[in-house]
Backbone bond lengths (Angstrom), bond angles and torsions (degrees), N, CA, C in turn:
res aa  C-N    CA-C-N  psi(-1)  N-CA   C-N-CA  omega(-1)  CA-C   N-CA-C  phi
1 X - - - 1.457 - - 1.499 109.70 -
2 X 1.318 117.81 130.33 1.479 121.82 -178.20 1.510 108.73 -69.35
3 X 1.341 115.53 131.29 1.453 120.13 178.58 1.478 110.17 -85.83
4 X 1.421 115.04 134.18 1.446 120.06 -178.05 1.533 108.01 -102.72
5 X 1.338 116.91 121.75 1.479 119.40 178.76 1.526 108.57 -99.39
6 X 1.323 114.15 123.98 1.434 121.15 179.43 1.529 110.35 -91.21
7 X 1.325 115.25 137.69 1.476 118.68 173.59 1.523 109.91 -71.42
8 X 1.340 119.27 160.39 1.442 120.21 176.94 1.522 113.83 -55.08
9 X 1.316 117.54 -35.59 1.473 122.01 -179.54 1.547 108.95 -68.58
10 X 1.365 115.96 -43.87 1.435 116.78 179.00 1.511 112.36 -66.01
11 X 1.310 117.47 -36.81 1.459 121.48 179.30 1.503 110.70 -65.84
12 X 1.350 116.60 -41.62 1.466 120.23 178.11 1.528 110.84 -62.04
13 X 1.370 115.32 -41.02 1.474 120.04 -177.91 1.522 107.57 -65.91
14 X 1.377 118.64 -44.37 1.444 120.23 177.83 1.530 112.73 -57.63
15 X 1.274 117.08 -44.68 1.450 122.27 179.81 1.546 112.42 -62.09
16 X 1.352 113.47 -40.90 1.461 117.88 177.23 1.546 113.65 -63.98
17 X 1.366 114.62 -39.25 1.414 121.90 177.14 1.525 111.11 -62.83
18 X 1.345 115.47 -46.67 1.471 120.41 177.11 1.533 112.35 -60.78
19 X 1.350 117.03 -39.17 1.399 120.19 -179.41 1.539 109.93 -70.23
20 X 1.333 117.70 -38.27 1.446 120.80 176.29 1.498 113.55 -60.81
21 X 1.358 117.54 -40.67 1.503 122.68 177.12 1.489 110.06 -63.49
22 X 1.303 116.05 -42.92 1.497 119.88 -179.04 1.513 110.85 -64.19
23 X 1.368 116.79 -47.39 1.479 121.02 -179.32 1.474 111.18 -63.80
24 X 1.329 117.30 -38.51 1.490 120.60 -178.36 1.514 110.88 -67.39
25 X 1.358 117.93 -25.22 1.471 120.47 -179.40 1.494 113.58 -83.86
26 X 1.340 117.76 -7.52 1.461 121.53 -179.31 1.493 109.06 -81.88
27 X 1.349 117.59 135.46 1.479 119.21 178.66 1.557 109.77 -60.68
28 X 1.285 114.77 150.47 1.483 120.29 -176.02 1.529 109.18 -56.60
29 X 1.296 118.27 130.85 1.447 124.28 -174.07 1.536 106.99 -92.41
30 X 1.349 116.36 117.64 1.418 120.76 -178.39 1.548 113.10 -113.81
31 X 1.314 117.44 -4.27 1.433 123.07 -171.70 1.508 112.34 -117.15
32 X 1.359 117.84 -32.99 1.489 121.51 -170.90 1.533 107.56 -122.46
33 X 1.341 117.66 118.18 1.474 118.06 178.54 1.500 110.32 -70.17
34 X 1.338 116.02 144.42 1.450 120.46 178.22 1.565 107.83 -73.91
35 X 1.325 114.40 139.51 1.475 121.60 -175.71 1.522 111.66 -99.74
36 X 1.346 118.03 -32.44 1.504 120.81 -175.29 1.488 107.03 -123.76
37 X 1.328 116.15 147.39 1.458 120.74 177.27 1.533 108.38 -97.51
38 X 1.343 115.04 178.21 1.438 120.37 -174.94 1.524 114.06 -62.69
39 X 1.344 115.50 -34.83 1.454 122.18 -178.16 1.560 108.53 -67.69
40 X 1.279 117.50 -43.68 1.500 121.81 177.83 1.490 110.76 -60.99
41 X 1.334 116.76 -45.98 1.435 122.28 178.77 1.562 110.98 -60.41
42 X 1.346 115.05 -42.71 1.461 120.17 179.09 1.491 110.38 -61.61
43 X 1.344 119.91 -43.42 1.464 122.52 178.23 1.524 110.74 -58.35
44 X 1.287 118.93 -42.60 1.420 121.88 179.23 1.529 112.47 -66.52
45 X 1.386 113.76 -39.06 1.431 117.07 179.16 1.533 113.00 -64.27
46 X 1.348 116.19 -41.10 1.450 120.45 176.18 1.492 114.82 -64.99
47 X 1.319 116.32 -30.24 1.449 118.67 178.73 1.508 113.44 -74.53
48 X 1.389 116.05 -25.39 1.459 121.89 -178.29 1.537 115.13 69.71
49 X 1.319 115.84 18.80 1.485 118.61 -178.76 1.510 113.24 -70.78
50 X 1.343 119.13 -10.79 1.427 121.00 -178.76 1.538 113.40 -77.74
51 X 1.377 114.99 -11.96 1.454 117.52 -174.46 1.516 112.43 -88.18
52 X 1.342 113.73 141.86 1.496 121.44 162.84 1.527 107.66 -114.82
53 X 1.331 115.14 134.47 1.419 121.05 -177.79 1.601 110.97 -72.28
54 X 1.291 118.10 150.00 1.460 119.24 177.02 1.521 114.08 -50.68
55 X 1.306 115.71 -39.35 1.483 119.39 -177.73 1.524 109.90 -66.70
56 X 1.264 118.96 -34.55 1.502 120.77 175.16 1.541 111.47 -64.05
57 X 1.264 115.18 -48.65 1.458 120.48 178.33 1.502 111.76 -62.10
58 X 1.339 116.51 -43.31 1.486 120.72 -179.72 1.500 108.39 -61.30
59 X 1.378 118.83 -44.28 1.443 121.04 -179.24 1.533 110.78 -59.38
60 X 1.309 115.77 -43.78 1.486 121.29 -179.22 1.521 109.61 -63.18
61 X 1.360 117.23 -41.93 1.465 119.59 177.72 1.491 111.27 -62.93
62 X 1.341 118.80 -48.88 1.428 122.31 -177.19 1.524 109.32 -60.49
63 X 1.330 118.44 -39.13 1.437 119.58 179.38 1.503 115.78 -85.75
64 X 1.354 113.65 2.69 1.482 120.64 178.13 1.556 109.06 55.34
65 X 1.289 113.84 46.61 1.466 119.26 178.88 1.524 112.30 -60.39
66 X 1.310 119.04 120.92 1.475 121.86 -176.92 1.506 112.74 -68.75
67 X 1.351 117.15 -16.27 1.484 117.99 -175.40 1.570 109.46 -83.90
68 X 1.299 119.09 -14.54 1.447 120.03 -173.24 1.551 111.47 -81.46
69 X 1.279 117.17 129.21 1.476 121.98 172.83 1.530 108.47 -130.90
70 X 1.344 115.87 106.49 1.440 123.02 179.96 1.535 109.43 -84.19
71 X 1.309 118.56 133.01 1.437 122.09 -178.95 1.510 108.61 -124.32
72 X 1.346 116.08 113.96 1.409 124.53 -175.85 1.536 107.91 -90.78
73 X 1.356 117.60 114.06 1.458 119.39 -174.63 1.537 112.34 -96.14
74 X 1.277 118.24 12.42 1.483 120.48 176.86 1.534 109.55 -79.51
75 X 1.340 116.66 178.47 1.441 120.36 179.93 1.499 110.04 -68.17
76 X 1.321 115.53 163.68 1.469 121.61 179.37 1.519 110.46 -60.95
77 X 1.315 115.83 -39.52 1.470 121.64 -178.27 1.568 109.67 -62.53
78 X 1.334 114.97 -45.76 1.478 117.47 176.62 1.508 112.72 -63.86
79 X 1.294 113.79 -40.54 1.498 119.11 -178.15 1.533 109.71 -62.53
80 X 1.310 117.54 -39.96 1.480 120.25 -176.51 1.532 112.59 -71.30
81 X 1.366 114.16 -24.12 1.470 118.26 177.54 1.559 110.79 -75.27
82 X 1.344 116.31 -41.68 1.447 119.56 178.19 1.517 108.04 -160.95
83 X 1.339 114.57 141.59 1.474 120.09 174.67 1.530 106.99 -154.17
84 X 1.321 114.19 160.53 1.466 119.42 175.80 1.542 108.65 -73.54
85 X 1.360 114.56 153.13 1.447 118.79 -175.35 1.589 112.67 -57.20
86 X 1.332 116.22 130.20 1.431 120.48 176.12 1.517 116.03 80.09
87 X 1.332 119.27 0.56 1.427 123.15 -174.90 1.484 110.99 -70.42
88 X 1.321 118.28 152.70 1.464 125.33 172.61 1.545 107.23 -112.44
89 X 1.304 114.20 149.13 1.468 118.18 -175.61 1.545 109.49 -102.77
90 X 1.375 113.64 119.93 1.465 120.35 174.32 1.504 104.68 -128.75
91 X 1.316 117.80 90.67 1.489 119.15 -177.70 1.492 110.74 -54.14
92 X 1.347 117.00 144.45 1.461 122.46 -175.02 1.483 111.94 -57.27
93 X 1.334 119.70 -35.92 1.431 121.16 179.83 1.507 113.16 -63.35
94 X 1.348 117.57 -21.37 1.451 120.22 -177.76 1.542 113.10 -108.09
95 X 1.374 116.35 16.50 1.432 120.34 -168.80 1.503 110.77 -62.88
96 X 1.361 119.88 -28.74 1.452 122.54 -178.12 1.514 112.07 -97.11
97 X 1.326 119.99 7.69 1.442 120.50 -179.82 1.535 112.45 -65.21
98 X 1.329 117.56 144.47 1.428 119.33 -177.07 1.536 113.42 -63.02
99 X 1.321 116.00 -22.11 1.474 119.42 -178.76 1.538 110.50 -62.06
100 X 1.311 118.94 -22.64 1.423 119.53 -175.01 1.547 114.10 -104.87
101 X 1.322 115.93 5.19 1.454 119.17 179.32 1.525 112.52 -56.92
102 X 1.302 115.68 -43.23 1.488 119.21 -177.46 1.538 110.47 -67.82
103 X 1.306 117.87 -31.88 1.464 119.35 -179.43 1.533 108.44 -68.90
104 X 1.299 121.07 -37.85 1.425 121.45 -176.68 1.547 113.17 -89.11
105 X 1.361 115.31 -27.00 1.466 119.65 -175.52 1.542 111.11 -90.83
106 X 1.285 115.27 69.79 1.508 118.23 179.21 1.557 107.83 -153.64
107 X 1.283 114.84 161.06 1.508 118.45 -176.18 1.503 111.03 -122.03
108 X 1.327 116.71 25.72 1.454 120.15 -178.63 1.527 112.14 -103.87
109 X 1.361 113.45 -54.49 1.468 118.47 -178.61 1.587 111.66 -91.32
110 X 1.278 114.84 153.71 1.463 122.86 172.67 1.554 108.03 -93.46
111 X 1.300 117.09 108.47 1.471 120.43 -179.90 1.543 107.77 -82.32
112 X 1.319 115.38 128.70 1.495 122.08 -179.65 1.554 108.90 -121.36
113 X 1.270 118.65 108.81 1.447 122.05 179.10 1.549 109.64 -78.45
114 X 1.310 118.28 142.65 1.439 121.33 168.65 1.524 110.65 -150.80
115 X 1.336 111.50 150.14 1.494 120.73 173.54 1.515 106.81 -132.20
116 X 1.318 116.42 -156.92 1.487 115.97 176.13 1.508 111.91 -73.50
117 X 1.309 114.91 -32.53 1.505 121.23 172.91 1.474 109.45 -119.60
118 X 1.401 113.02 -146.51 1.432 117.76 -178.46 1.568 113.78 -112.54
119 X 1.338 115.68 -23.20 1.463 119.62 -170.78 1.526 113.98 -57.02
120 X 1.335 115.58 -54.22 1.473 118.32 -175.87 1.517 110.89 -69.32
121 X 1.293 118.59 -32.77 1.481 119.58 178.09 1.533 108.61 -66.90
122 X 1.340 118.57 -36.42 1.469 122.17 176.16 1.506 110.04 -66.25
123 X 1.290 118.66 -35.00 1.475 121.22 -179.76 1.530 108.49 -68.49
124 X 1.333 116.68 -41.56 1.461 118.02 177.10 1.520 111.54 -64.66
125 X 1.292 116.16 -41.17 1.467 121.08 176.03 1.521 112.46 -59.75
126 X 1.363 118.23 -42.40 1.442 121.60 178.12 1.527 112.16 -63.90
127 X 1.307 117.32 -43.20 1.454 121.36 179.76 1.528 111.43 -59.88
128 X 1.276 116.06 -46.16 1.448 122.84 -175.65 1.576 112.15 -73.50
129 X 1.313 113.59 -37.95 1.437 116.11 176.38 1.502 112.77 -67.31
130 X 1.351 116.58 -33.52 1.449 119.94 175.31 1.513 112.45 -60.17
131 X 1.342 114.59 -32.32 1.463 119.15 179.30 1.586 111.24 -85.30
132 X 1.313 116.72 -1.75 1.461 120.56 172.91 1.514 115.08 97.20
133 X 1.340 116.61 6.46 1.453 118.65 178.43 1.498 111.35 -69.46
134 X 1.371 118.64 145.10 1.391 122.82 179.79 1.529 107.23 -122.65
135 X 1.409 117.03 -172.75 1.399 120.00 -177.22 1.521 114.31 53.10
136 X 1.343 115.46 33.89 1.440 119.29 175.62 1.551 109.20 -123.02
137 X 1.309 113.96 137.78 1.460 120.94 -176.32 1.556 110.49 -137.11
138 X 1.323 115.28 178.84 1.501 122.57 -177.80 1.542 104.67 -131.24
139 X 1.331 115.89 133.79 1.464 120.44 173.38 1.531 105.78 -76.22
140 X 1.311 115.24 118.88 1.485 119.16 -178.71 1.482 112.25 -61.85
141 X 1.352 115.22 125.55 1.470 118.38 178.87 1.493 116.80 83.91
142 X 1.332 117.66 -14.70 1.481 120.21 177.23 1.516 111.42 64.05
143 X 1.320 116.39 -163.94 1.466 120.66 -173.64 1.506 112.32 -66.63
144 X 1.338 118.72 -29.32 1.457 120.16 179.40 1.518 109.62 -62.35
145 X 1.287 119.03 -45.45 1.463 123.26 -178.46 1.514 110.22 -73.04
146 X 1.385 115.26 -36.57 1.453 118.79 176.05 1.551 110.09 -58.52
147 X 1.285 118.49 -45.87 1.453 122.03 -179.30 1.555 110.31 -59.35
148 X 1.347 116.30 -37.63 1.461 122.03 -176.21 1.502 112.54 -74.62
149 X 1.300 118.68 -42.57 1.505 119.54 -172.44 1.519 114.09 -100.13
150 X 1.333 117.47 -22.94 1.443 119.93 -175.99 1.518 111.93 -105.93
151 X 1.335 115.41 -55.02 1.450 119.48 -174.02 1.544 113.49 -76.44
152 X 1.358 116.09 -29.79 1.470 120.73 -179.15 1.519 109.82 -142.29
153 X 1.341 116.75 62.36 1.423 119.50 -177.70 1.575 114.81 -63.53
154 X 1.299 116.49 144.01 1.469 120.94 177.99 1.534 111.75 -88.85
155 X 1.313 117.90 128.51 1.481 119.67 -179.53 1.521 111.90 -59.37
156 X 1.317 119.85 143.95 1.421 120.75 177.48 1.535 109.90 -68.63
157 X 1.306 117.87 148.93 1.451 121.42 -179.51 1.524 109.96 -127.33
158 X 1.314 113.67 153.72 1.448 118.51 -177.07 1.539 113.88 71.59
159 X 1.311 113.89 -151.39 1.473 119.09 -179.98 1.532 108.70 -86.55
160 X 1.363 114.70 122.16 1.459 119.06 -178.31 1.536 110.40 -125.49
161 X 1.298 115.05 153.57 1.441 120.30 176.49 1.510 111.04 -74.05
162 X 1.277 119.01 163.12 1.472 123.12 175.12 1.498 110.91 -58.10
163 X 1.330 114.87 -37.81 1.513 119.81 178.57 1.522 111.05 -61.39
164 X 1.358 116.72 -41.86 1.474 119.53 -179.41 1.554 109.18 -64.97
165 X 1.302 116.21 -40.14 1.477 119.30 -176.54 1.555 108.64 -70.53
166 X 1.338 116.02 -41.14 1.465 119.17 179.66 1.521 109.15 -66.43
167 X 1.321 118.53 -36.34 1.496 119.34 179.43 1.531 109.45 -67.72
168 X 1.377 118.14 -38.29 1.401 119.58 -179.69 1.531 111.05 -67.55
169 X 1.354 116.05 -43.37 1.473 120.42 176.80 1.495 112.19 -57.93
170 X 1.332 116.47 -40.52 1.481 119.61 179.03 1.511 110.37 -65.88
171 X 1.398 118.15 -39.69 1.451 121.12 178.15 1.489 113.09 -61.82
172 X 1.353 114.00 -41.70 1.496 120.56 176.62 1.551 109.56 -59.01
173 X 1.302 113.65 -48.14 1.496 115.77 -175.91 1.540 110.61 -66.42
174 X 1.364 116.04 -40.14 1.444 119.04 178.53 1.500 112.58 -64.64
175 X 1.346 116.50 -40.29 1.479 121.47 177.94 1.524 110.46 -59.71
176 X 1.357 117.20 -47.87 1.452 118.18 -179.48 1.534 111.66 -64.95
177 X 1.349 117.62 -37.68 1.465 120.32 -179.67 1.531 112.46 -69.21
178 X 1.333 116.15 -28.34 1.484 120.96 -176.05 1.516 113.36 -103.00
179 X 1.325 116.39 9.80 1.442 120.02 174.35 1.500 116.94 85.37
180 X 1.345 114.94 22.45 1.474 118.73 178.40 1.512 112.58 -78.09
181 X 1.327 113.45 -175.71 1.503 117.98 -177.05 1.521 112.92 -102.87
182 X 1.353 117.14 7.01 1.500 118.30 -174.40 1.510 111.12 -77.59
183 X 1.304 113.57 136.28 1.475 119.97 176.65 1.529 106.79 -129.88
184 X 1.369 116.90 129.02 1.418 119.97 179.30 1.507 111.60 -90.92
185 X 1.348 118.33 134.07 1.411 121.74 175.23 1.513 109.44 -116.06
186 X 1.323 117.77 172.39 1.483 121.10 -177.40 1.516 109.18 -64.07
187 X 1.307 121.07 -23.86 1.470 121.26 -178.94 1.477 115.19 -91.95
188 X 1.358 117.17 -7.89 1.431 121.24 -177.29 1.521 113.27 -62.17
189 X 1.323 116.82 -42.93 1.431 122.46 -175.29 1.474 107.87 -152.41
190 X 1.305 115.99 171.18 1.454 119.98 174.53 1.534 109.73 -65.15
191 X 1.331 114.80 174.35 1.437 118.05 -178.77 1.505 113.15 -41.37
192 X 1.324 117.20 129.08 1.457 121.52 -174.02 1.519 112.57 -53.17
193 X 1.292 115.60 99.81 1.470 118.59 173.53 1.539 107.33 -81.53
194 X 1.312 117.67 155.56 1.475 118.88 179.51 1.514 112.24 -52.55
195 X 1.374 116.81 134.97 1.447 115.94 179.40 1.498 111.29 -69.60
196 X 1.288 114.56 131.15 1.454 119.95 178.78 1.482 110.35 -69.51
197 X 1.312 118.59 134.05 1.443 121.23 -178.72 1.568 109.11 -90.70
198 X 1.328 115.77 115.75 1.432 115.68 176.37 1.502 109.89 -64.32
199 X 1.316 115.57 139.80 1.485 118.54 179.99 1.507 108.96 -70.62
200 X 1.331 115.88 118.75 1.464 119.13 175.74 1.491 112.41 -82.36
201 X 1.332 118.74 151.47 1.416 121.05 178.88 1.481 112.92 -72.40
202 X 1.285 117.47 155.10 1.464 122.64 176.34 1.518 108.97 -116.99
203 X 1.330 116.92 152.60 1.445 117.65 -177.83 1.509 111.04 -61.96
204 X 1.301 115.48 144.84 1.450 118.80 179.33 1.540 111.40 -80.34
205 X 1.274 114.83 -170.79 1.455 118.73 179.29 1.495 110.30 -79.08
206 X 1.343 116.73 -167.85 1.432 121.44 -178.16 1.543 109.32 -60.46
207 X 1.321 114.51 141.59 1.463 118.62 -179.69 1.514 109.17 -112.14
208 X 1.263 113.76 166.94 1.510 120.41 176.54 1.481 108.74 -66.79
209 X 1.344 116.27 133.21 1.414 117.85 178.03 1.572 110.29 -77.43
210 X 1.281 116.34 153.14 1.482 120.16 179.90 1.508 107.15 -101.89
211 X 1.291 114.91 119.73 1.448 117.16 -177.19 1.476 110.56 -71.92
212 X 1.335 116.41 139.95 1.433 120.32 176.87 1.506 113.68 73.27
213 X 1.339 116.66 -165.32 1.454 121.78 -178.32 1.503 108.70 -123.38
214 X 1.388 113.34 166.35 1.466 117.38 175.91 1.513 108.60 -93.32
215 X 1.285 117.11 142.30 1.465 121.14 179.44 1.491 111.17 -123.38
């Protein structure tokens, strides 16, 4: 299949169109003033600062980091079949319900949205950032990528840097700690060097309060 390369201008236009569709689908907001406009949201999207890497989240789970709050935006049926440890279920269709205002409107925990992939989690992130919520992030790649790199990591092949080997060793350790199927053998990687600890995020300072509730 021929790969299509988009110029930065075309990519920015596509992101704006996607954002416009999402905003248009949101019920008219009569209680909570919007804090960010489309251009501000686009700037944050292009920077990618909303993402947390699977290794970061895995490290926080292994260490039982009290600041981590995983939010599963899939349906209740999918959530009951499988979810990440300690996650709470907020189906995407209910993301703006007033019941969840307290969950999002706080500056103690780091909320991390995830779905099967990344698209819907990013949509949830965009909606809540538009309303001014902070301390919200997206698990890069969602559960599909999580299963690939954390629960069943692929051994490095050929000549690899020490960073690659350390990353693989960390993934193996995280997989075993979190109940994955990965098993390390003597041939998987070079002598087990200490697993590098991905730097986990820390809660930011006080954030702007969001007036009223979401409906």
